[in-house]
N, C-alpha and C positions, 0 to 999 in steps of 0.2 A: 503494499500499500504506500503510495507516495505521500509526500507532505501536504499536498493540497487536500487530499481525501482522508487524511488521518483523523481520528477522533480525539486524539490526545491534545490537550491544550498545552501548547509550547510557549506562548508569550503570555505575559501577566494579563488577565482579563478580570474585570469586576464580577465577583461572585464565583469564580472558578479558580481553584488552586493549579499551580503548574503541575502537569502529568494527569490531571483528572480528565474523564471522559466527558465529551461534549454530549448533550441530549441529541438524539438522532434528528430532531426538527431544526438543529442548528448546524448539522454536519456540512451542508453546502452553503447555507446562508451566512455562516459565521456570526450569528447573533443579529443579523439584520432585523429590524422591527418594521411592521406595517401598522399604521394607526388603525383604530377602529373605524374612523370615517373612510379611509382609503380601502380597507377590507369590505365595508359595505358598498362602496362604489364598484369595486371588482365584482362582487357577488351579483349586484344588480346589473351590471354590464353582461355577465354570463347568462343570466336569465333573459335579458333583453335580447341578446343574440340569438337564443333559442327560439323565442317567440317571432322575432323578425325573419329569421332565416327559414323557419317551417313555412311561413306565409309565403315566402318567396319561392321555395321549392314547389309548393302547391301550384302557385301561379306559373312557374316555369313549366311544369308538367302539362298544364292546361293550355299554354300559349301555342298559337299557330306557327310561330317562328321556331318553335322547338322540334318540329317534325317535318320531314320532307313529304312530298306528295305520295311516296311509296311506303310511308309510315316508319322510315328509319330516322333515328335522331340527327339533328343538323350539328354544324360546328357551333352554332350559337348555343345549343343545348349543352355540349360537352364543356364550353368555356364557362358557362354559368353554373353548371353542375360542380365543376372543380372549385369554382369560387365558393359556392355554397358549403361544400365539404370543408374546405380550409377555414371557412368562418365558423362553422359548427366546432371544429377541433379547437381553434384559438378561443372561441367564446367559452367552451368547456374548460380549457386550461385556466384561463383568467378567472372564471367562476370558482373553480377548485382552489385557487390560490386565495381568492377572497374568503371562501368558506373556511379554509385551514387557518388563515389569519384571524378571522372573527372567532374561531374556536380558541386560538392561542390567547386573544385578548380576554376571553372569559375565563380561562384557566388563570390567568395572572391576576385577575381581580378577585377570585374566589380562593381564600386560603385553604391550603390542604393539611388536615391533621394528620400528621405522621406518627403520632403516638397512639392512635386509636387501633383497637383490635387485639 
């Protein structure tokens, strides 16, 4: 495992002792924080993307420009289908980032009792 992907803290960080393992959520982010407001925006963007692009996909399927006279799909259809799929994927990724960031802000606000049980 190279230094970039190591879970061990090598430099001093607030709240982590040198040599401690980073939580898996900070493995690639290195402690980057997303505010609650931004996480809600990302989540709303992901939901909005799905609503908009589902409507677009339905309209694309029904469009006369999408189909040739023999019933085969046109270049217009293929270009816009690729655009739709890419937008679904990016909207999903952004929405998941927003969801995870929102969950992280909730866990930061709620203290966990480590002595229970």
